[in-house]
PDB file with one MODEL, atoms N, CA, C and O in Angstrom:
MODEL        1
ATOM      1  N   MET A   1     111.933  90.389  98.612  1.00  0.00           N
ATOM      2  CA  MET A   1     111.564  90.943  99.891  1.00  0.00           C
ATOM      3  C   MET A   1     112.747  91.741 100.418  1.00  0.00           C
ATOM      4  O   MET A   1     113.890  91.287 100.367  1.00  0.00           O
ATOM      5  N   LYS A   2     112.459  92.943 100.927  1.00  0.00           N
ATOM      6  CA  LYS A   2     113.516  93.834 101.402  1.00  0.00           C
ATOM      7  C   LYS A   2     113.607  93.766 102.926  1.00  0.00           C
ATOM      8  O   LYS A   2     112.594  93.889 103.613  1.00  0.00           O
ATOM      9  N   SER A   3     114.806  93.572 103.453  1.00  0.00           N
ATOM     10  CA  SER A   3     115.014  93.524 104.896  1.00  0.00           C
ATOM     11  C   SER A   3     115.029  94.938 105.465  1.00  0.00           C
ATOM     12  O   SER A   3     115.589  95.857 104.868  1.00  0.00           O
ATOM     13  N   THR A   4     114.395  95.098 106.643  1.00  0.00           N
ATOM     14  CA  THR A   4     114.400  96.402 107.317  1.00  0.00           C
ATOM     15  C   THR A   4     115.553  96.504 108.304  1.00  0.00           C
ATOM     16  O   THR A   4     115.917  97.602 108.725  1.00  0.00           O
ATOM     17  N   GLY A   5     116.125  95.372 108.672  1.00  0.00           N
ATOM     18  CA  GLY A   5     117.179  95.358 109.670  1.00  0.00           C
ATOM     19  C   GLY A   5     116.638  95.411 111.092  1.00  0.00           C
ATOM     20  O   GLY A   5     117.410  95.429 112.051  1.00  0.00           O
ATOM     21  N   ILE A   6     115.320  95.437 111.234  1.00  0.00           N
ATOM     22  CA  ILE A   6     114.682  95.494 112.547  1.00  0.00           C
ATOM     23  C   ILE A   6     114.389  94.076 113.016  1.00  0.00           C
ATOM     24  O   ILE A   6     113.853  93.264 112.262  1.00  0.00           O
ATOM     25  N   VAL A   7     114.742  93.783 114.260  1.00  0.00           N
ATOM     26  CA  VAL A   7     114.487  92.459 114.841  1.00  0.00           C
ATOM     27  C   VAL A   7     113.648  92.652 116.099  1.00  0.00           C
ATOM     28  O   VAL A   7     113.964  93.505 116.928  1.00  0.00           O
ATOM     29  N   ARG A   8     112.604  91.884 116.247  1.00  0.00           N
ATOM     30  CA  ARG A   8     111.749  91.918 117.430  1.00  0.00           C
ATOM     31  C   ARG A   8     111.606  90.503 117.972  1.00  0.00           C
ATOM     32  O   ARG A   8     111.632  89.532 117.216  1.00  0.00           O
ATOM     33  N   ARG A   9     111.455  90.397 119.283  1.00  0.00           N
ATOM     34  CA  ARG A   9     111.247  89.091 119.915  1.00  0.00           C
ATOM     35  C   ARG A   9     109.754  88.851 120.134  1.00  0.00           C
ATOM     36  O   ARG A   9     108.991  89.788 120.369  1.00  0.00           O
ATOM     37  N   VAL A  10     109.354  87.593 120.055  1.00  0.00           N
ATOM     38  CA  VAL A  10     107.984  87.196 120.340  1.00  0.00           C
ATOM     39  C   VAL A  10     107.831  87.126 121.856  1.00  0.00           C
ATOM     40  O   VAL A  10     108.665  86.525 122.533  1.00  0.00           O
ATOM     41  N   ASP A  11     106.751  87.748 122.409  1.00  0.00           N
ATOM     42  CA  ASP A  11     106.561  87.702 123.860  1.00  0.00           C
ATOM     43  C   ASP A  11     105.872  86.405 124.285  1.00  0.00           C
ATOM     44  O   ASP A  11     105.614  85.533 123.454  1.00  0.00           O
ATOM     45  N   GLU A  12     105.575  86.281 125.578  1.00  0.00           N
ATOM     46  CA  GLU A  12     105.007  85.057 126.137  1.00  0.00           C
ATOM     47  C   GLU A  12     103.646  84.705 125.538  1.00  0.00           C
ATOM     48  O   GLU A  12     103.250  83.540 125.543  1.00  0.00           O
ATOM     49  N   LEU A  13     102.923  85.712 125.020  1.00  0.00           N
ATOM     50  CA  LEU A  13     101.604  85.481 124.434  1.00  0.00           C
ATOM     51  C   LEU A  13     101.653  85.335 122.917  1.00  0.00           C
ATOM     52  O   LEU A  13     100.613  85.279 122.262  1.00  0.00           O
ATOM     53  N   GLY A  14     102.866  85.273 122.359  1.00  0.00           N
ATOM     54  CA  GLY A  14     103.017  85.092 120.922  1.00  0.00           C
ATOM     55  C   GLY A  14     102.922  86.381 120.125  1.00  0.00           C
ATOM     56  O   GLY A  14     102.747  86.333 118.907  1.00  0.00           O
ATOM     57  N   ARG A  15     103.031  87.531 120.777  1.00  0.00           N
ATOM     58  CA  ARG A  15     102.887  88.824 120.106  1.00  0.00           C
ATOM     59  C   ARG A  15     104.241  89.415 119.731  1.00  0.00           C
ATOM     60  O   ARG A  15     105.260  89.155 120.369  1.00  0.00           O
ATOM     61  N   ILE A  16     104.213  90.212 118.681  1.00  0.00           N
ATOM     62  CA  ILE A  16     105.368  91.035 118.325  1.00  0.00           C
ATOM     63  C   ILE A  16     104.865  92.466 118.152  1.00  0.00           C
ATOM     64  O   ILE A  16     103.682  92.687 117.894  1.00  0.00           O
ATOM     65  N   VAL A  17     105.755  93.423 118.292  1.00  0.00           N
ATOM     66  CA  VAL A  17     105.407  94.819 118.106  1.00  0.00           C
ATOM     67  C   VAL A  17     105.910  95.258 116.734  1.00  0.00           C
ATOM     68  O   VAL A  17     107.076  95.056 116.392  1.00  0.00           O
ATOM     69  N   ILE A  18     105.015  95.859 115.958  1.00  0.00           N
ATOM     70  CA  ILE A  18     105.422  96.438 114.671  1.00  0.00           C
ATOM     71  C   ILE A  18     105.956  97.827 114.969  1.00  0.00           C
ATOM     72  O   ILE A  18     105.222  98.658 115.506  1.00  0.00           O
ATOM     73  N   PRO A  19     107.214  98.107 114.638  1.00  0.00           N
ATOM     74  CA  PRO A  19     107.810  99.403 114.978  1.00  0.00           C
ATOM     75  C   PRO A  19     107.026 100.585 114.403  1.00  0.00           C
ATOM     76  O   PRO A  19     106.467 100.502 113.310  1.00  0.00           O
ATOM     77  N   ILE A  20     106.996 101.676 115.152  1.00  0.00           N
ATOM     78  CA  ILE A  20     106.247 102.873 114.766  1.00  0.00           C
ATOM     79  C   ILE A  20     106.669 103.394 113.399  1.00  0.00           C
ATOM     80  O   ILE A  20     105.836 103.905 112.650  1.00  0.00           O
ATOM     81  N   GLU A  21     107.955 103.273 113.061  1.00  0.00           N
ATOM     82  CA  GLU A  21     108.434 103.754 111.762  1.00  0.00           C
ATOM     83  C   GLU A  21     107.736 103.015 110.617  1.00  0.00           C
ATOM     84  O   GLU A  21     107.355 103.625 109.618  1.00  0.00           O
ATOM     85  N   LEU A  22     107.572 101.696 110.769  1.00  0.00           N
ATOM     86  CA  LEU A  22     106.894 100.906 109.742  1.00  0.00           C
ATOM     87  C   LEU A  22     105.394 101.184 109.732  1.00  0.00           C
ATOM     88  O   LEU A  22     104.784 101.266 108.665  1.00  0.00           O
ATOM     89  N   ARG A  23     104.793 101.331 110.924  1.00  0.00           N
ATOM     90  CA  ARG A  23     103.359 101.633 110.977  1.00  0.00           C
ATOM     91  C   ARG A  23     103.068 102.980 110.325  1.00  0.00           C
ATOM     92  O   ARG A  23     102.079 103.125 109.607  1.00  0.00           O
ATOM     93  N   ASN A  24     103.923 103.958 110.571  1.00  0.00           N
ATOM     94  CA  ASN A  24     103.733 105.272 109.946  1.00  0.00           C
ATOM     95  C   ASN A  24     103.907 105.197 108.432  1.00  0.00           C
ATOM     96  O   ASN A  24     103.108 105.754 107.679  1.00  0.00           O
ATOM     97  N   LYS A  25     104.945 104.513 107.999  1.00  0.00           N
ATOM     98  CA  LYS A  25     105.235 104.408 106.572  1.00  0.00           C
ATOM     99  C   LYS A  25     104.090 103.719 105.817  1.00  0.00           C
ATOM    100  O   LYS A  25     103.755 104.109 104.699  1.00  0.00           O
ATOM    101  N   LEU A  26     103.495 102.692 106.438  1.00  0.00           N
ATOM    102  CA  LEU A  26     102.428 101.928 105.801  1.00  0.00           C
ATOM    103  C   LEU A  26     101.027 102.407 106.189  1.00  0.00           C
ATOM    104  O   LEU A  26     100.022 101.798 105.822  1.00  0.00           O
ATOM    105  N   LYS A  27     100.983 103.524 106.946  1.00  0.00           N
ATOM    106  CA  LYS A  27      99.711 104.118 107.389  1.00  0.00           C
ATOM    107  C   LYS A  27      98.833 103.106 108.124  1.00  0.00           C
ATOM    108  O   LYS A  27      97.635 102.994 107.861  1.00  0.00           O
ATOM    109  N   ILE A  28      99.451 102.371 109.052  1.00  0.00           N
ATOM    110  CA  ILE A  28      98.731 101.418 109.887  1.00  0.00           C
ATOM    111  C   ILE A  28      98.401 102.116 111.198  1.00  0.00           C
ATOM    112  O   ILE A  28      99.293 102.539 111.933  1.00  0.00           O
ATOM    113  N   GLU A  29      97.097 102.231 111.483  1.00  0.00           N
ATOM    114  CA  GLU A  29      96.619 102.894 112.689  1.00  0.00           C
ATOM    115  C   GLU A  29      96.217 101.855 113.731  1.00  0.00           C
ATOM    116  O   GLU A  29      96.086 100.671 113.422  1.00  0.00           O
ATOM    117  N   VAL A  30      96.024 102.311 114.964  1.00  0.00           N
ATOM    118  CA  VAL A  30      95.535 101.444 116.031  1.00  0.00           C
ATOM    119  C   VAL A  30      94.192 100.856 115.599  1.00  0.00           C
ATOM    120  O   VAL A  30      93.342 101.572 115.069  1.00  0.00           O
ATOM    121  N   LYS A  31      94.001  99.566 115.823  1.00  0.00           N
ATOM    122  CA  LYS A  31      92.779  98.822 115.494  1.00  0.00           C
ATOM    123  C   LYS A  31      92.632  98.490 114.011  1.00  0.00           C
ATOM    124  O   LYS A  31      91.636  97.871 113.637  1.00  0.00           O
ATOM    125  N   ASP A  32      93.585  98.874 113.144  1.00  0.00           N
ATOM    126  CA  ASP A  32      93.515  98.490 111.730  1.00  0.00           C
ATOM    127  C   ASP A  32      93.654  96.977 111.611  1.00  0.00           C
ATOM    128  O   ASP A  32      94.481  96.384 112.304  1.00  0.00           O
ATOM    129  N   PRO A  33      92.865  96.338 110.748  1.00  0.00           N
ATOM    130  CA  PRO A  33      93.017  94.897 110.547  1.00  0.00           C
ATOM    131  C   PRO A  33      94.261  94.592 109.710  1.00  0.00           C
ATOM    132  O   PRO A  33      94.581  95.312 108.764  1.00  0.00           O
ATOM    133  N   ILE A  34      94.948  93.523 110.072  1.00  0.00           N
ATOM    134  CA  ILE A  34      96.165  93.081 109.387  1.00  0.00           C
ATOM    135  C   ILE A  34      95.939  91.652 108.910  1.00  0.00           C
ATOM    136  O   ILE A  34      95.504  90.797 109.682  1.00  0.00           O
ATOM    137  N   GLU A  35      96.234  91.392 107.632  1.00  0.00           N
ATOM    138  CA  GLU A  35      96.143  90.034 107.096  1.00  0.00           C
ATOM    139  C   GLU A  35      97.475  89.329 107.329  1.00  0.00           C
ATOM    140  O   GLU A  35      98.534  89.954 107.292  1.00  0.00           O
ATOM    141  N   ILE A  36      97.410  88.031 107.567  1.00  0.00           N
ATOM    142  CA  ILE A  36      98.615  87.234 107.798  1.00  0.00           C
ATOM    143  C   ILE A  36      98.689  86.160 106.719  1.00  0.00           C
ATOM    144  O   ILE A  36      97.752  85.381 106.542  1.00  0.00           O
ATOM    145  N   TYR A  37      99.808  86.127 106.001  1.00  0.00           N
ATOM    146  CA  TYR A  37     100.048  85.142 104.951  1.00  0.00           C
ATOM    147  C   TYR A  37     101.261  84.308 105.318  1.00  0.00           C
ATOM    148  O   TYR A  37     102.136  84.755 106.060  1.00  0.00           O
ATOM    149  N   VAL A  38     101.306  83.100 104.796  1.00  0.00           N
ATOM    150  CA  VAL A  38     102.478  82.245 104.952  1.00  0.00           C
ATOM    151  C   VAL A  38     102.986  81.927 103.558  1.00  0.00           C
ATOM    152  O   VAL A  38     102.223  81.504 102.689  1.00  0.00           O
ATOM    153  N   ASP A  39     104.281  82.135 103.349  1.00  0.00           N
ATOM    154  CA  ASP A  39     104.928  81.842 102.065  1.00  0.00           C
ATOM    155  C   ASP A  39     106.180  81.035 102.366  1.00  0.00           C
ATOM    156  O   ASP A  39     107.231  81.591 102.686  1.00  0.00           O
ATOM    157  N   GLY A  40     106.054  79.722 102.259  1.00  0.00           N
ATOM    158  CA  GLY A  40     107.185  78.857 102.628  1.00  0.00           C
ATOM    159  C   GLY A  40     107.451  78.998 104.109  1.00  0.00           C
ATOM    160  O   GLY A  40     106.580  78.696 104.924  1.00  0.00           O
ATOM    161  N   SER A  41     108.644  79.453 104.475  1.00  0.00           N
ATOM    162  CA  SER A  41     108.990  79.639 105.887  1.00  0.00           C
ATOM    163  C   SER A  41     108.857  81.096 106.322  1.00  0.00           C
ATOM    164  O   SER A  41     109.315  81.468 107.402  1.00  0.00           O
ATOM    165  N   SER A  42     108.228  81.925 105.477  1.00  0.00           N
ATOM    166  CA  SER A  42     108.067  83.351 105.795  1.00  0.00           C
ATOM    167  C   SER A  42     106.637  83.653 106.231  1.00  0.00           C
ATOM    168  O   SER A  42     105.681  83.069 105.722  1.00  0.00           O
ATOM    169  N   ILE A  43     106.512  84.572 107.181  1.00  0.00           N
ATOM    170  CA  ILE A  43     105.220  85.110 107.592  1.00  0.00           C
ATOM    171  C   ILE A  43     105.148  86.518 107.037  1.00  0.00           C
ATOM    172  O   ILE A  43     106.046  87.330 107.260  1.00  0.00           O
ATOM    173  N   ILE A  44     104.065  86.808 106.306  1.00  0.00           N
ATOM    174  CA  ILE A  44     103.913  88.120 105.686  1.00  0.00           C
ATOM    175  C   ILE A  44     102.703  88.809 106.300  1.00  0.00           C
ATOM    176  O   ILE A  44     101.613  88.240 106.342  1.00  0.00           O
ATOM    177  N   LEU A  45     102.897  90.035 106.777  1.00  0.00           N
ATOM    178  CA  LEU A  45     101.815  90.840 107.326  1.00  0.00           C
ATOM    179  C   LEU A  45     101.446  91.902 106.306  1.00  0.00           C
ATOM    180  O   LEU A  45     102.325  92.528 105.714  1.00  0.00           O
ATOM    181  N   LYS A  46     100.149  92.109 106.095  1.00  0.00           N
ATOM    182  CA  LYS A  46      99.681  93.078 105.116  1.00  0.00           C
ATOM    183  C   LYS A  46      98.483  93.814 105.682  1.00  0.00           C
ATOM    184  O   LYS A  46      97.587  93.198 106.258  1.00  0.00           O
ATOM    185  N   LYS A  47      98.463  95.132 105.521  1.00  0.00           N
ATOM    186  CA  LYS A  47      97.298  95.895 105.955  1.00  0.00           C
ATOM    187  C   LYS A  47      96.100  95.410 105.155  1.00  0.00           C
ATOM    188  O   LYS A  47      96.136  95.379 103.925  1.00  0.00           O
ATOM    189  N   PHE A  48      95.036  95.031 105.861  1.00  0.00           N
ATOM    190  CA  PHE A  48      93.853  94.482 105.212  1.00  0.00           C
ATOM    191  C   PHE A  48      93.094  95.567 104.473  1.00  0.00           C
ATOM    192  O   PHE A  48      92.868  96.652 105.008  1.00  0.00           O
ATOM    193  N   GLN A  49      92.700  95.271 103.243  1.00  0.00           N
ATOM    194  CA  GLN A  49      91.851  96.155 102.458  1.00  0.00           C
ATOM    195  C   GLN A  49      90.721  95.316 101.886  1.00  0.00           C
ATOM    196  O   GLN A  49      90.951  94.278 101.264  1.00  0.00           O
ATOM    197  N   GLU A  50      89.505  95.778 102.104  1.00  0.00           N
ATOM    198  CA  GLU A  50      88.364  95.057 101.554  1.00  0.00           C
ATOM    199  C   GLU A  50      88.394  95.194 100.043  1.00  0.00           C
ATOM    200  O   GLU A  50      88.659  96.275  99.517  1.00  0.00           O
ATOM    201  N   ASP A  51      88.118  94.088  99.337  1.00  0.00           N
ATOM    202  CA  ASP A  51      88.172  94.138  97.880  1.00  0.00           C
ATOM    203  C   ASP A  51      86.939  93.491  97.254  1.00  0.00           C
ATOM    204  O   ASP A  51      86.240  92.693  97.879  1.00  0.00           O
ATOM    205  N   CYS A  52      86.702  93.860  96.010  1.00  0.00           N
ATOM    206  CA  CYS A  52      85.557  93.390  95.242  1.00  0.00           C
ATOM    207  C   CYS A  52      85.676  91.882  94.995  1.00  0.00           C
ATOM    208  O   CYS A  52      86.737  91.385  94.619  1.00  0.00           O
ATOM    209  N   VAL A  53      84.584  91.176  95.210  1.00  0.00           N
ATOM    210  CA  VAL A  53      84.549  89.728  95.025  1.00  0.00           C
ATOM    211  C   VAL A  53      84.772  89.345  93.554  1.00  0.00           C
ATOM    212  O   VAL A  53      85.227  88.238  93.267  1.00  0.00           O
ATOM    213  N   PHE A  54      84.454  90.249  92.629  1.00  0.00           N
ATOM    214  CA  PHE A  54      84.575  89.941  91.204  1.00  0.00           C
ATOM    215  C   PHE A  54      85.927  90.335  90.615  1.00  0.00           C
ATOM    216  O   PHE A  54      86.564  89.521  89.947  1.00  0.00           O
ATOM    217  N   CYS A  55      86.377  91.579  90.854  1.00  0.00           N
ATOM    218  CA  CYS A  55      87.582  92.057  90.166  1.00  0.00           C
ATOM    219  C   CYS A  55      88.767  92.309  91.098  1.00  0.00           C
ATOM    220  O   CYS A  55      89.884  92.509  90.622  1.00  0.00           O
ATOM    221  N   GLY A  56      88.548  92.303  92.411  1.00  0.00           N
ATOM    222  CA  GLY A  56      89.637  92.516  93.356  1.00  0.00           C
ATOM    223  C   GLY A  56      89.946  93.971  93.636  1.00  0.00           C
ATOM    224  O   GLY A  56      90.868  94.259  94.399  1.00  0.00           O
ATOM    225  N   SER A  57      89.209  94.900  93.048  1.00  0.00           N
ATOM    226  CA  SER A  57      89.435  96.325  93.285  1.00  0.00           C
ATOM    227  C   SER A  57      89.151  96.678  94.739  1.00  0.00           C
ATOM    228  O   SER A  57      88.275  96.085  95.368  1.00  0.00           O
ATOM    229  N   THR A  58      89.890  97.643  95.268  1.00  0.00           N
ATOM    230  CA  THR A  58      89.660  98.105  96.640  1.00  0.00           C
ATOM    231  C   THR A  58      89.017  99.490  96.663  1.00  0.00           C
ATOM    232  O   THR A  58      88.852 100.079  97.731  1.00  0.00           O
ATOM    233  N   LYS A  59      88.655 100.011  95.496  1.00  0.00           N
ATOM    234  CA  LYS A  59      88.085 101.360  95.411  1.00  0.00           C
ATOM    235  C   LYS A  59      86.568 101.309  95.381  1.00  0.00           C
ATOM    236  O   LYS A  59      85.976 100.526  94.640  1.00  0.00           O
ATOM    237  N   LYS A  60      85.941 102.159  96.202  1.00  0.00           N
ATOM    238  CA  LYS A  60      84.480 102.310  96.240  1.00  0.00           C
ATOM    239  C   LYS A  60      83.774 100.962  96.384  1.00  0.00           C
ATOM    240  O   LYS A  60      82.891 100.624  95.595  1.00  0.00           O
ATOM    241  N   VAL A  61      84.174 100.202  97.398  1.00  0.00           N
ATOM    242  CA  VAL A  61      83.595  98.881  97.650  1.00  0.00           C
ATOM    243  C   VAL A  61      82.411  99.019  98.608  1.00  0.00           C
ATOM    244  O   VAL A  61      82.507  99.703  99.627  1.00  0.00           O
ATOM    245  N   VAL A  62      81.293  98.363  98.274  1.00  0.00           N
ATOM    246  CA  VAL A  62      80.112  98.368  99.138  1.00  0.00           C
ATOM    247  C   VAL A  62      79.669  96.925  99.407  1.00  0.00           C
ATOM    248  O   VAL A  62      79.956  96.013  98.632  1.00  0.00           O
ATOM    249  N   ASP A  63      78.975  96.752 100.506  1.00  0.00           N
ATOM    250  CA  ASP A  63      78.462  95.432 100.864  1.00  0.00           C
ATOM    251  C   ASP A  63      77.094  95.239 100.220  1.00  0.00           C
ATOM    252  O   ASP A  63      76.198  96.066 100.388  1.00  0.00           O
ATOM    253  N   TYR A  64      76.941  94.157  99.491  1.00  0.00           N
ATOM    254  CA  TYR A  64      75.653  93.802  98.909  1.00  0.00           C
ATOM    255  C   TYR A  64      75.352  92.361  99.271  1.00  0.00           C
ATOM    256  O   TYR A  64      75.970  91.435  98.746  1.00  0.00           O
ATOM    257  N   LYS A  65      74.401  92.178 100.167  1.00  0.00           N
ATOM    258  CA  LYS A  65      73.989  90.851 100.626  1.00  0.00           C
ATOM    259  C   LYS A  65      75.167  89.998 101.092  1.00  0.00           C
ATOM    260  O   LYS A  65      75.268  88.815 100.767  1.00  0.00           O
ATOM    261  N   GLY A  66      76.056  90.630 101.860  1.00  0.00           N
ATOM    262  CA  GLY A  66      77.197  89.918 102.425  1.00  0.00           C
ATOM    263  C   GLY A  66      78.397  89.767 101.512  1.00  0.00           C
ATOM    264  O   GLY A  66      79.394  89.153 101.894  1.00  0.00           O
ATOM    265  N   LYS A  67      78.316  90.318 100.316  1.00  0.00           N
ATOM    266  CA  LYS A  67      79.432  90.261  99.361  1.00  0.00           C
ATOM    267  C   LYS A  67      79.900  91.685  99.085  1.00  0.00           C
ATOM    268  O   LYS A  67      79.082  92.600  98.990  1.00  0.00           O
ATOM    269  N   LEU A  68      81.204  91.876  98.955  1.00  0.00           N
ATOM    270  CA  LEU A  68      81.752  93.190  98.649  1.00  0.00           C
ATOM    271  C   LEU A  68      81.874  93.355  97.139  1.00  0.00           C
ATOM    272  O   LEU A  68      82.466  92.523  96.452  1.00  0.00           O
ATOM    273  N   ILE A  69      81.300  94.448  96.639  1.00  0.00           N
ATOM    274  CA  ILE A  69      81.287  94.706  95.198  1.00  0.00           C
ATOM    275  C   ILE A  69      81.675  96.163  94.956  1.00  0.00           C
ATOM    276  O   ILE A  69      81.167  97.063  95.624  1.00  0.00           O
ATOM    277  N   CYS A  70      82.574  96.392  94.004  1.00  0.00           N
ATOM    278  CA  CYS A  70      82.971  97.763  93.673  1.00  0.00           C
ATOM    279  C   CYS A  70      81.902  98.400  92.782  1.00  0.00           C
ATOM    280  O   CYS A  70      81.080  97.707  92.184  1.00  0.00           O
ATOM    281  N   SER A  71      81.929  99.726  92.707  1.00  0.00           N
ATOM    282  CA  SER A  71      80.905 100.440  91.945  1.00  0.00           C
ATOM    283  C   SER A  71      80.950 100.086  90.457  1.00  0.00           C
ATOM    284  O   SER A  71      79.910 100.049  89.800  1.00  0.00           O
ATOM    285  N   LYS A  72      82.138  99.828  89.927  1.00  0.00           N
ATOM    286  CA  LYS A  72      82.270  99.485  88.509  1.00  0.00           C
ATOM    287  C   LYS A  72      81.592  98.140  88.201  1.00  0.00           C
ATOM    288  O   LYS A  72      80.860  98.025  87.218  1.00  0.00           O
ATOM    289  N   CYS A  73      81.833  97.141  89.030  1.00  0.00           N
ATOM    290  CA  CYS A  73      81.193  95.834  88.831  1.00  0.00           C
ATOM    291  C   CYS A  73      79.694  95.930  89.069  1.00  0.00           C
ATOM    292  O   CYS A  73      78.912  95.255  88.399  1.00  0.00           O
ATOM    293  N   MET A  74      79.290  96.768  90.022  1.00  0.00           N
ATOM    294  CA  MET A  74      77.868  96.965  90.281  1.00  0.00           C
ATOM    295  C   MET A  74      77.187  97.535  89.038  1.00  0.00           C
ATOM    296  O   MET A  74      76.086  97.114  88.682  1.00  0.00           O
ATOM    297  N   GLU A  75      77.838  98.487  88.381  1.00  0.00           N
ATOM    298  CA  GLU A  75      77.297  99.057  87.138  1.00  0.00           C
ATOM    299  C   GLU A  75      77.219  97.997  86.042  1.00  0.00           C
ATOM    300  O   GLU A  75      76.232  97.928  85.310  1.00  0.00           O
ATOM    301  N   ASN A  76      78.266  97.167  85.930  1.00  0.00           N
ATOM    302  CA  ASN A  76      78.263  96.099  84.921  1.00  0.00           C
ATOM    303  C   ASN A  76      77.118  95.110  85.161  1.00  0.00           C
ATOM    304  O   ASN A  76      76.460  94.673  84.217  1.00  0.00           O
ATOM    305  N   ILE A  77      76.890  94.766  86.411  1.00  0.00           N
ATOM    306  CA  ILE A  77      75.807  93.841  86.744  1.00  0.00           C
ATOM    307  C   ILE A  77      74.457  94.478  86.413  1.00  0.00           C
ATOM    308  O   ILE A  77      73.570  93.817  85.873  1.00  0.00           O
ATOM    309  N   ALA A  78      74.306  95.751  86.732  1.00  0.00           N
ATOM    310  CA  ALA A  78      73.049  96.460  86.451  1.00  0.00           C
ATOM    311  C   ALA A  78      72.779  96.511  84.951  1.00  0.00           C
ATOM    312  O   ALA A  78      71.645  96.319  84.514  1.00  0.00           O
ATOM    313  N   SER A  79      73.827  96.772  84.160  1.00  0.00           N
ATOM    314  CA  SER A  79      73.629  96.835  82.700  1.00  0.00           C
ATOM    315  C   SER A  79      73.316  95.457  82.134  1.00  0.00           C
ATOM    316  O   SER A  79      72.527  95.344  81.195  1.00  0.00           O
ATOM    317  N   MET A  80      73.921  94.402  82.689  1.00  0.00           N
ATOM    318  CA  MET A  80      73.617  93.039  82.241  1.00  0.00           C
ATOM    319  C   MET A  80      72.153  92.723  82.571  1.00  0.00           C
ATOM    320  O   MET A  80      71.439  92.125  81.766  1.00  0.00           O
ATOM    321  N   ASN A  81      71.727  93.130  83.749  1.00  0.00           N
ATOM    322  CA  ASN A  81      70.359  92.880  84.173  1.00  0.00           C
ATOM    323  C   ASN A  81      69.380  93.620  83.271  1.00  0.00           C
ATOM    324  O   ASN A  81      68.332  93.080  82.918  1.00  0.00           O
ATOM    325  N   ASN A  82      69.712  94.851  82.897  1.00  0.00           N
ATOM    326  CA  ASN A  82      68.867  95.639  81.974  1.00  0.00           C
ATOM    327  C   ASN A  82      68.796  94.971  80.600  1.00  0.00           C
ATOM    328  O   ASN A  82      67.738  94.955  79.971  1.00  0.00           O
ATOM    329  N   ASN A  83      69.915  94.421  80.137  1.00  0.00           N
ATOM    330  CA  ASN A  83      69.942  93.735  78.850  1.00  0.00           C
ATOM    331  C   ASN A  83      69.051  92.495  78.874  1.00  0.00           C
ATOM    332  O   ASN A  83      68.378  92.196  77.888  1.00  0.00           O
ATOM    333  N   LEU A  84      69.042  91.777  79.990  1.00  0.00           N
ATOM    334  CA  LEU A  84      68.199  90.583  80.115  1.00  0.00           C
ATOM    335  C   LEU A  84      66.720  90.958  80.095  1.00  0.00           C
ATOM    336  O   LEU A  84      65.900  90.230  79.535  1.00  0.00           O
ATOM    337  N   LYS A  85      66.381  92.085  80.701  1.00  0.00           N
ATOM    338  CA  LYS A  85      64.979  92.531  80.731  1.00  0.00           C
ATOM    339  C   LYS A  85      64.501  92.911  79.336  1.00  0.00           C
ATOM    340  O   LYS A  85      63.334  92.713  78.999  1.00  0.00           O
ATOM    341  N   ASP A  86      65.416  93.465  78.514  1.00  0.00           N
ATOM    342  CA  ASP A  86      65.058  93.903  77.163  1.00  0.00           C
ATOM    343  C   ASP A  86      64.809  92.728  76.220  1.00  0.00           C
ATOM    344  O   ASP A  86      64.144  92.883  75.196  1.00  0.00           O
ATOM    345  N   GLU A  87      65.333  91.572  76.558  1.00  0.00           N
ATOM    346  CA  GLU A  87      65.213  90.403  75.657  1.00  0.00           C
ATOM    347  C   GLU A  87      63.869  89.748  75.744  1.00  0.00           C
ATOM    348  O   GLU A  87      63.618  88.760  75.053  1.00  0.00           O
TER     349      GLU A  87
ENDMDL
END
């Protein structure tokens, strides 16, 4: 983990401000969802990206019956389904 040298204080409501330099660098916009992880005594913030339930890809993800599936896995499922119909 690389230190930025930036220190922020937690306010009365438990909030911290992510400096604009870091938000710009990581392309974090207002209202973007942020994931929070705990690793030992460290808190890790990560820009949230929706990912495929099967392979973890974040590219071309669509919602199918409440599950996120990428187009590649969707194609694989469709071909498996076609193979089952042929049998």
